[in-house]
Every structure is written in structure tokens, then in C-alpha cells.
C-alpha positions as a Markdown table, in Angstrom:
| # | Residue | x | y | z |
|---|---|---|---|---|
| 1 | Unk | 33.5 | 10.6 | -0.4 |
| 2 | Unk | 30.4 | 7.8 | -0.1 |
| 3 | Unk | 26.9 | 9.6 | -1.4 |
| 4 | Unk | 24.6 | 10.7 | 1.2 |
| 5 | Unk | 22.2 | 9.0 | 2.5 |
| 6 | Unk | 19.5 | 12.0 | 1.8 |
| 7 | Unk | 19.9 | 11.0 | -1.9 |
| 8 | Unk | 18.0 | 7.8 | -0.8 |
| 9 | Unk | 14.8 | 10.1 | 0.7 |
| 10 | Unk | 12.2 | 10.6 | -1.7 |
| 11 | Unk | 10.0 | 13.8 | -1.9 |
| 12 | Unk | 6.2 | 12.8 | -3.2 |
| 13 | Unk | 3.9 | 15.6 | -3.7 |
| 14 | Unk | 0.1 | 14.6 | -4.3 |
| 15 | Unk | -1.9 | 16.9 | -6.7 |
| 16 | Unk | 0.0 | 19.8 | -5.8 |
| 17 | Unk | -2.4 | 23.0 | -6.7 |
| 18 | Unk | 0.2 | 26.0 | -6.4 |
| 19 | Unk | 3.5 | 26.1 | -8.6 |
| 20 | Unk | 5.2 | 28.7 | -6.2 |
| 21 | Unk | 5.0 | 25.4 | -3.3 |
| 22 | Unk | 6.3 | 23.2 | -5.8 |
| 23 | Unk | 9.2 | 25.7 | -6.1 |
| 24 | Unk | 10.1 | 26.2 | -2.5 |
| 25 | Unk | 9.9 | 22.7 | -2.3 |
| 26 | Unk | 13.0 | 22.1 | -4.5 |
| 27 | Unk | 14.5 | 24.8 | -2.9 |
| 28 | Unk | 14.4 | 22.9 | 0.7 |
| 29 | Unk | 15.1 | 20.1 | -1.1 |
| 30 | Unk | 18.3 | 21.5 | -2.4 |
| 31 | Unk | 19.4 | 22.8 | 1.4 |
| 32 | Unk | 18.8 | 19.6 | 2.8 |
| 33 | Unk | 20.6 | 16.7 | 0.3 |
| 34 | Unk | 17.6 | 15.9 | -1.2 |
| 35 | Unk | 17.1 | 14.9 | -5.0 |
| 36 | Unk | 14.0 | 13.0 | -5.9 |
| 37 | Unk | 11.1 | 14.7 | -6.4 |
| 38 | Unk | 7.6 | 12.9 | -7.3 |
| 39 | Unk | 4.4 | 14.9 | -8.6 |
| 40 | Unk | 1.1 | 12.8 | -8.8 |
| 41 | Unk | -1.2 | 15.0 | -10.7 |
| 42 | Unk | 0.5 | 18.0 | -10.3 |
| 43 | Unk | -1.1 | 21.8 | -11.2 |
| 44 | Unk | 0.7 | 23.0 | -14.4 |
| 45 | Unk | 3.8 | 24.8 | -13.6 |
| 46 | Unk | 6.5 | 26.0 | -16.0 |
| 47 | Unk | 9.8 | 24.9 | -15.0 |
| 48 | Unk | 11.3 | 28.4 | -15.6 |
| 49 | Unk | 9.4 | 29.6 | -12.9 |
| 50 | Unk | 10.4 | 26.9 | -10.7 |
| 51 | Unk | 14.1 | 27.6 | -11.1 |
| 52 | Unk | 13.3 | 31.7 | -10.2 |
| 53 | Unk | 11.8 | 30.7 | -6.9 |
| 54 | Unk | 14.6 | 28.2 | -6.3 |
| 55 | Unk | 17.6 | 29.3 | -7.8 |
| 56 | Unk | 21.0 | 27.2 | -8.5 |
| 57 | Unk | 18.3 | 24.0 | -8.3 |
| 58 | Unk | 18.7 | 22.6 | -12.2 |
| 59 | Unk | 20.3 | 19.1 | -10.9 |
| 60 | Unk | 16.8 | 19.1 | -8.9 |
| 61 | Unk | 14.3 | 20.2 | -11.3 |
| 62 | Unk | 15.7 | 18.4 | -13.8 |
| 63 | Unk | 14.7 | 14.9 | -12.1 |
| 64 | Unk | 11.5 | 15.7 | -11.2 |
| 65 | Unk | 8.9 | 12.7 | -12.4 |
| 66 | Unk | 5.3 | 12.8 | -12.9 |
| 67 | Unk | 2.8 | 10.1 | -11.8 |
| 68 | Unk | -0.8 | 9.1 | -12.6 |
| 69 | Unk | -1.3 | 6.9 | -9.5 |
| 70 | Unk | -0.1 | 6.8 | -5.7 |
| 71 | Unk | 1.1 | 3.3 | -6.4 |
| 72 | Unk | 3.0 | 3.9 | -9.3 |
| 73 | Unk | 4.8 | 7.1 | -7.3 |
| 74 | Unk | 5.5 | 4.6 | -4.6 |
| 75 | Unk | 6.4 | 0.9 | -6.1 |
| 76 | Unk | 10.1 | 1.2 | -5.5 |
| 77 | Unk | 9.5 | 2.7 | -2.0 |
| 78 | Unk | 10.7 | 0.5 | 1.0 |
| 79 | Unk | 9.5 | 2.7 | 3.4 |
| 80 | Unk | 6.9 | 5.8 | 3.7 |
| 81 | Unk | 5.7 | 8.3 | 6.2 |
| 82 | Unk | 2.9 | 10.6 | 5.3 |
| 83 | Unk | 2.6 | 14.3 | 6.9 |
| 84 | Unk | -1.1 | 15.0 | 7.5 |
| 85 | Unk | -2.9 | 16.7 | 10.6 |
| 86 | Unk | -5.7 | 14.4 | 10.6 |
| 87 | Unk | -6.7 | 11.8 | 12.9 |
| 88 | Unk | -7.4 | 8.6 | 11.9 |
| 89 | Unk | -9.2 | 5.8 | 13.5 |
| 90 | Unk | -6.6 | 3.0 | 12.1 |
| 91 | Unk | -4.4 | 2.3 | 14.7 |
| 92 | Unk | -1.2 | 3.8 | 12.2 |
| 93 | Unk | 2.3 | 4.3 | 13.9 |
| 94 | Unk | 2.3 | 8.0 | 14.5 |
| 95 | Unk | 5.7 | 10.0 | 14.4 |
| 96 | Unk | 6.7 | 13.5 | 14.7 |
| 97 | Unk | 9.8 | 14.9 | 12.2 |
| 98 | Unk | 12.6 | 13.7 | 14.5 |
| 99 | Unk | 11.2 | 10.4 | 15.3 |
| 100 | Unk | 10.1 | 9.8 | 11.7 |
| 101 | Unk | 13.7 | 11.0 | 10.7 |
| 102 | Unk | 15.1 | 7.8 | 12.7 |
| 103 | Unk | 13.2 | 5.5 | 10.9 |
| 104 | Unk | 13.2 | 7.0 | 7.4 |
| 105 | Unk | 17.7 | 6.9 | 7.5 |
| 106 | Unk | 17.2 | 3.1 | 9.0 |
| 107 | Unk | 15.2 | 2.1 | 6.1 |
| 108 | Unk | 17.2 | 4.2 | 4.0 |
| 109 | Unk | 20.2 | 1.7 | 4.1 |
| 110 | Unk | 18.3 | -0.7 | 2.3 |
| 111 | Unk | 16.7 | 1.0 | -0.5 |
| 112 | Unk | 14.6 | 4.1 | -1.1 |
| 113 | Unk | 12.0 | 6.1 | 1.1 |
| 114 | Unk | 9.7 | 8.4 | 0.6 |
| 115 | Unk | 7.8 | 11.1 | 2.3 |
| 116 | Unk | 4.5 | 11.9 | 0.9 |
| 117 | Unk | 3.1 | 15.5 | 1.6 |
| 118 | Unk | -1.2 | 16.3 | 0.4 |
| 119 | Unk | -3.4 | 18.8 | -1.9 |
| 120 | Unk | -3.1 | 22.4 | -0.2 |
| 121 | Unk | -6.1 | 22.6 | 0.7 |
| 122 | Unk | -7.2 | 19.0 | 1.9 |
| 123 | Unk | -4.1 | 17.2 | 2.4 |
| 124 | Unk | -4.0 | 13.6 | 1.9 |
| 125 | Unk | -6.9 | 11.8 | 1.0 |
| 126 | Unk | -7.3 | 8.0 | 2.7 |
| 127 | Unk | -5.9 | 5.9 | -0.3 |
| 128 | Unk | -3.0 | 7.8 | 0.1 |
| 129 | Unk | -2.8 | 7.2 | 3.5 |
| 130 | Unk | -3.6 | 3.7 | 2.9 |
| 131 | Unk | 0.0 | 3.0 | 1.6 |
| 132 | Unk | 1.9 | 4.8 | 4.3 |
| 133 | Unk | 3.8 | 2.9 | 7.2 |
| 134 | Unk | 3.4 | 5.7 | 9.5 |
| 135 | Unk | 2.0 | 9.1 | 10.0 |
| 136 | Unk | 4.1 | 12.1 | 10.9 |
| 137 | Unk | 2.3 | 14.7 | 12.4 |
| 138 | Unk | 4.2 | 18.3 | 13.2 |
| 139 | Unk | 3.5 | 19.8 | 16.7 |
| 140 | Unk | 2.1 | 23.5 | 16.3 |
| 141 | Unk | -0.2 | 25.7 | 18.5 |
| 142 | Unk | -4.1 | 25.6 | 17.4 |
| 143 | Unk | -3.3 | 27.4 | 14.9 |
| 144 | Unk | -2.1 | 24.8 | 12.9 |
| 145 | Unk | -0.8 | 26.8 | 9.3 |
| 146 | Unk | 1.7 | 25.0 | 7.8 |
| 147 | Unk | 1.9 | 25.0 | 4.3 |
| 148 | Unk | 3.5 | 21.8 | 2.2 |
| 149 | Unk | 6.6 | 23.5 | 1.7 |
| 150 | Unk | 7.5 | 24.3 | 5.5 |
| 151 | Unk | 6.5 | 21.1 | 6.3 |
| 152 | Unk | 8.4 | 19.2 | 3.8 |
| 153 | Unk | 11.6 | 21.8 | 5.2 |
| 154 | Unk | 11.1 | 20.8 | 8.5 |
| 155 | Unk | 10.9 | 16.7 | 7.7 |
| 156 | Unk | 14.0 | 16.8 | 5.8 |
| 157 | Unk | 16.0 | 19.1 | 8.2 |
| 158 | Unk | 15.7 | 16.2 | 10.9 |
| 159 | Unk | 16.6 | 13.9 | 8.5 |
| 160 | Unk | 19.5 | 15.9 | 7.1 |
| 161 | Unk | 20.8 | 17.0 | 10.6 |
| 162 | Unk | 20.3 | 13.0 | 11.9 |
| 163 | Unk | 22.5 | 12.3 | 8.6 |
| 164 | Unk | 25.3 | 14.7 | 9.1 |
| 165 | Unk | 26.0 | 13.8 | 12.7 |
| 166 | Unk | 26.2 | 9.9 | 11.8 |
| 167 | Unk | 29.7 | 8.9 | 12.4 |
| 168 | Unk | 29.1 | 5.2 | 11.2 |
| 169 | Unk | 26.7 | 3.6 | 9.4 |
| 170 | Unk | 23.3 | 3.3 | 10.8 |
| 171 | Unk | 21.9 | -0.5 | 11.7 |
| 172 | Unk | 18.9 | -1.3 | 8.9 |
| 173 | Unk | 16.1 | -3.2 | 10.8 |
| 174 | Unk | 17.0 | -6.9 | 11.5 |
| 175 | Unk | 15.6 | -8.7 | 8.4 |
| 176 | Unk | 17.2 | -11.3 | 6.5 |
| 177 | Unk | 15.9 | -10.7 | 3.1 |
| 178 | Unk | 15.5 | -7.0 | 3.7 |
| 179 | Unk | 12.1 | -4.8 | 3.8 |
| 180 | Unk | 9.7 | -5.5 | 0.6 |
| 181 | Unk | 8.4 | -2.9 | -2.0 |
| 182 | Unk | 5.5 | -1.1 | -2.1 |
| 183 | Unk | 4.8 | -2.9 | -4.8 |
| 184 | Unk | 5.0 | -6.2 | -3.0 |
| 185 | Unk | 2.9 | -4.8 | 0.1 |
| 186 | Unk | 0.2 | -4.4 | -2.2 |
| 187 | Unk | -0.2 | -7.4 | -4.0 |
| 188 | Unk | -0.2 | -8.8 | -0.8 |
| 189 | Unk | -3.6 | -6.4 | 0.1 |
| 190 | Unk | -4.7 | -7.6 | -3.5 |
| 191 | Unk | -4.6 | -11.7 | -2.8 |
| 192 | Unk | -6.1 | -11.1 | 1.0 |
| 193 | Unk | -8.7 | -9.5 | -0.1 |
| 194 | Unk | -9.8 | -12.0 | -3.0 |
| 195 | Unk | -9.1 | -14.6 | -0.3 |
| 196 | Unk | -11.4 | -13.3 | 2.8 |
| 197 | Unk | -14.0 | -12.1 | -0.5 |
| 198 | Unk | -13.9 | -16.1 | -1.5 |
| 199 | Unk | -14.4 | -17.0 | 2.3 |
| 200 | Unk | -17.2 | -14.8 | 2.4 |
| 201 | Unk | -16.0 | -12.9 | 5.5 |
| 202 | Unk | -17.1 | -9.3 | 4.1 |
| 203 | Unk | -20.8 | -10.5 | 4.0 |
| 204 | Unk | -21.6 | -8.5 | 7.0 |
| 205 | Unk | -18.4 | -6.6 | 7.6 |
| 206 | Unk | -16.9 | -3.7 | 5.5 |
| 207 | Unk | -14.0 | -4.7 | 3.4 |
| 208 | Unk | -12.5 | -1.0 | 3.3 |
| 209 | Unk | -12.4 | -0.9 | 7.0 |
| 210 | Unk | -11.2 | -5.1 | 7.4 |
| 211 | Unk | -8.7 | -3.9 | 4.5 |
| 212 | Unk | -7.6 | -1.0 | 6.0 |
| 213 | Unk | -7.2 | -2.0 | 9.9 |
| 214 | Unk | -4.7 | -5.5 | 7.5 |
| 215 | Unk | -2.9 | -2.5 | 6.2 |
| 216 | Unk | -2.0 | -1.1 | 9.6 |
| 217 | Unk | -1.5 | -4.4 | 11.3 |
| 218 | Unk | 1.5 | -5.5 | 8.1 |
| 219 | Unk | 3.1 | -2.0 | 8.1 |
| 220 | Unk | 3.2 | -1.8 | 12.3 |
| 221 | Unk | 4.7 | -5.4 | 12.0 |
| 222 | Unk | 7.5 | -4.4 | 9.6 |
| 223 | Unk | 7.7 | -7.9 | 7.9 |
| 224 | Unk | 10.9 | -8.7 | 5.7 |
| 225 | Unk | 10.5 | -10.0 | 2.4 |
| 226 | Unk | 9.8 | -13.2 | 3.2 |
| 227 | Unk | 7.5 | -12.5 | 5.9 |
| 228 | Unk | 5.2 | -10.9 | 3.7 |
| 229 | Unk | 5.3 | -13.2 | 0.7 |
| 230 | Unk | 4.4 | -16.0 | 3.5 |
| 231 | Unk | 0.8 | -13.9 | 4.0 |
| 232 | Unk | 0.3 | -13.4 | 0.2 |
| 233 | Unk | 0.9 | -17.5 | -0.3 |
| 234 | Unk | -1.3 | -18.2 | 1.9 |
| 235 | Unk | -4.1 | -16.4 | 0.7 |
| 236 | Unk | -3.5 | -17.7 | -2.9 |
| 237 | Unk | -3.4 | -21.2 | -1.2 |
| 238 | Unk | -7.1 | -20.0 | 0.3 |
| 239 | Unk | -8.0 | -19.0 | -3.2 |
| 240 | Unk | -6.8 | -22.3 | -5.0 |
| 241 | Unk | -8.6 | -24.6 | -2.1 |
| 242 | Unk | -12.0 | -23.0 | -2.4 |
| 243 | Unk | -12.2 | -23.0 | -6.3 |
| 244 | Unk | -10.5 | -27.0 | -5.9 |
| 245 | Unk | -13.5 | -27.4 | -3.3 |
| 246 | Unk | -16.0 | -26.1 | -5.8 |
| 247 | Unk | -15.4 | -27.6 | -8.9 |
| 248 | Unk | -15.1 | -31.2 | -6.6 |
| 249 | Unk | -18.6 | -30.1 | -5.5 |
| 250 | Unk | -19.8 | -29.6 | -8.9 |
| 251 | Unk | -18.5 | -32.8 | -10.2 |
| 252 | Unk | -19.9 | -34.8 | -7.6 |
| 253 | Unk | -23.1 | -33.3 | -8.0 |
| 254 | Unk | -23.0 | -33.9 | -11.5 |
| 255 | Unk | -22.0 | -37.8 | -10.5 |
| 256 | Unk | -25.1 | -38.3 | -8.0 |
| 257 | Unk | -27.5 | -36.7 | -10.7 |
| 258 | Unk | -26.1 | -39.1 | -13.5 |
| 259 | Unk | -26.7 | -42.3 | -10.8 |
| 260 | Unk | -30.1 | -40.6 | -10.4 |
| 261 | Unk | -30.9 | -40.1 | -13.6 |
| 262 | Unk | -29.5 | -43.8 | -14.6 |
| 263 | Unk | -31.5 | -45.2 | -12.0 |
| 264 | Unk | -34.6 | -43.9 | -13.5 |
| 265 | Unk | -33.9 | -45.0 | -16.9 |
| 266 | Unk | -33.8 | -48.3 | -15.4 |
| 267 | Unk | -36.9 | -48.1 | -13.6 |
| 268 | Unk | -39.0 | -46.9 | -16.4 |
| 269 | Unk | -37.7 | -49.8 | -18.9 |
| 270 | Unk | -38.3 | -52.7 | -16.7 |
| 271 | Unk | -41.9 | -54.6 | -17.4 |
| 272 | Unk | -44.9 | -53.9 | -15.5 |
| 273 | Unk | -45.9 | -57.0 | -13.1 |
| 274 | Unk | -48.8 | -59.7 | -14.9 |
| 275 | Unk | -52.0 | -58.5 | -13.9 |
| 276 | Unk | -53.1 | -61.5 | -11.1 |
| 277 | Unk | -56.0 | -63.4 | -12.8 |
| 278 | Unk | -58.5 | -63.6 | -10.2 |
| 279 | Unk | -60.2 | -67.6 | -9.8 |
| 280 | Unk | -63.9 | -68.1 | -9.9 |
| 281 | Unk | -65.5 | -70.5 | -6.9 |
| 282 | Unk | -66.8 | -73.7 | -7.7 |
């Protein structure tokens, strides 16, 4: 029997504050076939207590990994959906758990994907949302009081049902080179920001807002690895051109200065005109 596509779905918890929620997430993962849990700067928890909350989940608990940064936790993921109830100015692709499951499983045919959840008190911060290709919101009443484990269960359930109903392999995105990883995206954003800075683009604009819009644009476009590399190499070429032109400008200025100095030296070394003798009238 082939391995379930659900093993390619990673759950990422950002700064979890309650060990009970970690245990409940482990239980949800075990029930829905997910096996990879990554914790970013979590609260202290006891593994024995986690297994008491989530019975018969030793295999999932044994795979839990800790990370200090969001980038490290997502580095090998090709598609990331952040679950949040916040509204954002940037035009992020928005999902419900059901529509998110479709995209997640499609991308999971090509590599690892992730669903990301935030702190119990304030959810995900902007820099975490910036790293998501799409944002999912769970439709509720105005009360809106789901905890992290409940939200995770709903997200995994939709993926599990879709994976279980499939009778054939889902076709992946039509990208010849496959989807780029989050690490490749971050390298592209870094070089693009450097290029814009070199062009003084941020002189009258907010770098944070511009780069957030660029993230939204590229994530919506879903470029393949080759297309994303094109964006990055263009940015690198801008940096090289600015550096080359700056160096040539300095060389031209030094050359002009040398010419002017040589001319001045020649002028100073020439003898002064002899004094004109004034004759006397006869």
C-alpha cells in the first residue's frame, strides 16, 4: 500500500503557550494521518504529559522538532497556508479549510506543505503571515472562539477527507520545474529588496509595505522554480549594474581630476611673459 499523501502535510505551531493544546494537536494529527509536527519557540512541556493527553501517539510525539525561527521551520516547504482570523491589507489568497485542502494536497504531490497556527492569545504575527502563500479563515458565528487544536483538527480533517476520497493521484501544478521552496522564495525577496534599495526606490516609500506587496504578488503568481530564479537573477543583475556604474563613475572622476591637476602643473611651470619695455619719445 502506498504512503498516504497526508504524511507530506506538516503542522507548524508558532510560540504555543499551553502544553494541553500541543497534546490536542498531536491527537488531531494522529486521527487524520499527519505525522510531522514542528514547534517554533514553544512553551515548556513534558513528553509524558503529551502522551497522556493524546493516547497511542508515541510515533507522532517522537518526530516533534523544535525551531528558533519561522524560516528554519518552513525552509523545505513548497506551499504554506496560515490559519488566521485577521484581515490584511495585502491581497493574500484566502481560503476556508475546505478550499485550502485542495491546494495543499495538489502541492503535496510535489513535496512538503505546511499549515501554520499562531499563539493562543494573539495568533500569528505579520512576519509569520508574510511567509504564507495563502491565509485560511474558519467560518464561524461572531463569537469566533476556536482554540488552536480545534482549528488544526478542522484543517486536517478537510485534507484527510479529500485524500481518502481520491481514487487517483491528484495532478500537480503545471510547472515543469516544480514549485520553489520557502528558502528559495526568501532568497529572492532578500535580493529584490537589496536591488530596490540600491535604486533608492525606498526613498519615499515604506520598505515593509512594498516588500509585503511583492510577497503577495509572487505567492499569488505561484511561479515555478525557474520563474522565481528569473526574478532573483534580475535583482542580482541590478545590484551588479549599480555597483559597476558607481565604480566607473569614481574612475571617471579620478581621471578628470588627474587631467585637471596635470594641466594646472603645466601652467605653473611655464615662464611668465617678459616685461614689455616702454620706449622714450625722441
